[in-house]
Phi, psi and omega in degrees: 000323180296321181290324178294318179297317178296319179296321178295320176298321177294324176299321182281354182294322175238084191293322182298312180294321180294320180296318179297321179293317178297319179295323177298317178294321179295317179297319177298319179297317179298315181299316181292315185285323180289315178295319177295322178294323176294321176298317179297320178297318179296316179298316181296319180294316179294324177296316180296319178297318180295319180292319178297330182279322186244333188101161178291314178231130183247120177267135179205171172289157183295134179084006183299316184276354182249349186241137176278126181286138177282332176211160184304137177059026174301322179254029180287165181257135174258159177062038183285341181299318180296318177296320180298314179292327181298319184268343178291336180279355178284127181295338180276350185263128179273320181202153173231110191244117173282146180221143174244119178261127182209169180213169181167215185237132176251137185217153169216196183292338185270312186197180177228162183202159176278142179229159169239116188242162173227132170266122188224164170274162185294337177296343179302321187281337172290326179287322183302317177058225185288353179284350176234124181251118179282125180267319179215155174069210186224171174285175183299146181291146177269086182208153184279347184268014185296331179290326180279331180232072193291143177239163183214149172243128182253142172291155189302313181294321179294318178297322179294316180295325181274355185054041182253147177226174182300131181099344179287161177255129175234158181245130175257133177237132180207162177277135179280176179293343178266000179091001179273164178264129181235150181219139179223140176275138180232148174262132180288115181268327182198163177235130186231171176225137175267349184089353179247109186304321182295323176289322183293345179277347188228339194275147174207160177233142169220174182289157180300316182296322180293319178296318178294324178293321179295321182271354180056055180206153176256012180274167172232157181284311182217165175230113187262126178258119180252132184255157175290325181240121181295334181295345180271003187299314183298316180294318180291323178299315180297321180294314181295320178299324178287327182279333184236072183293339182272352179246168179252124178256121184243127177285158185299327185289341176287343181250354185268073183292319181296320178301314182292321180295314180294319181295318178297318179297312181295322179299319179293318180295312183290329177295316178295315179299316179298318179298319179295317181295317179298319178297318179298317179296316180299315180293322180295312179294321179299319178296315179298313182290326178295317177297320179294320179295317180297316181294332186249025180298317178297322178297321177297317178297321179296316178297321179294321179294331180277359175106006179288138177283158181300319182294331178291321178294314179296321180301323181295319178290324176299317179295323177297313177299320179298316182293319178294321177295318180296316179296317181294318181290324177295318178295315180295321179295320178298317180291322178298322177296321177294319178298316180299315178290323182295323180292332176295328181274322185292328180054056178281132181258128177272151178292161180299139176288167178304135179084010181223158178245001182246129174283176180212153184289151177267109177233154177232116178285131176264116181252117177302324179295313179296322178296318180294317179296316179299315180297317181296314183297312182292324178294319177295321178298318179296318178296320178294323177295323176297318177295318181298320181283327187276336187296328180288317180294326182288342181277348180297149175289161182298315181293320179295320179290320182290332181267004182293136179249000000 
């Protein structure tokens, strides 16, 4: 404790230089924690979007995601109702959603176009949440007669190309499971946007029963299990794999290609940024401590003449660097916490990223773990800079240090 107190007094000997060094460390801490917090927010948002789109665990027949189907629902699942009820009674499960993936031709009196469709239950749109923006009309009706009176939701770009609006009648044509061509008329119930222009040119939704009627099959493509807590995905995946040996259980991250690409890009950027910031802090503290060592060379000689060991002298400079690093990281962490809270109130909207038409809010997640790691790393760097600067001065002979001008 006596050595820490002495080191703190030495820090205060040149307050202007020490304050600038502490502020430099604080700025570095803010830069690391704010940029890292933005990365964590981005990862969390992309993870949530991927889960809302696919589910935490996706049940399918084996090889469904690796094999191209020769005809619709060739690799479809039968008897999905029993599986759906089995997992709905689980307290950890929020929803179990069957989906039919199909494609074909959409036509009206004006023109025709290729579409990529999904047959879904109405609970699908509650799960989609903010990842789907309704432009006109409403989502599909929650009624059992949807197969007899079919409705459809068109993506914004597809509706524009088809010159279709809410209330219009369009015809979907697709190949059935028997290889025949089938066509059904649908009424446009709503127009939505996913925020991705390429998807908006092709995507549409209809009810599960209507899609099965069009394809003349009672099968579904996949069964998506959505959990209340994403952290339970691994445990639930292992459980489902044990319970359904004849089916394939796929976790959401195996299908989230965009999530992995963005995460890899951000990890590389933040790693480079972190390395530059750590180097800047090391050089700044080293410069401060080197100047302090030069100014106190006679003091070092005096301490050595009085019987102080070399490691004791070096230890004092290490403690000075440690204290300045600790003060800077504590100050920077406090400000980072204020930034994180302030952005929640400010509600700043960022422009749409490349390939999207929807902006997103600017938030910074404050992670205690990341804050602790940042503080420890920068404090250790500051202490190491103190050791690096002090070791040369401590090696001087007593006479050489005392005669230093």
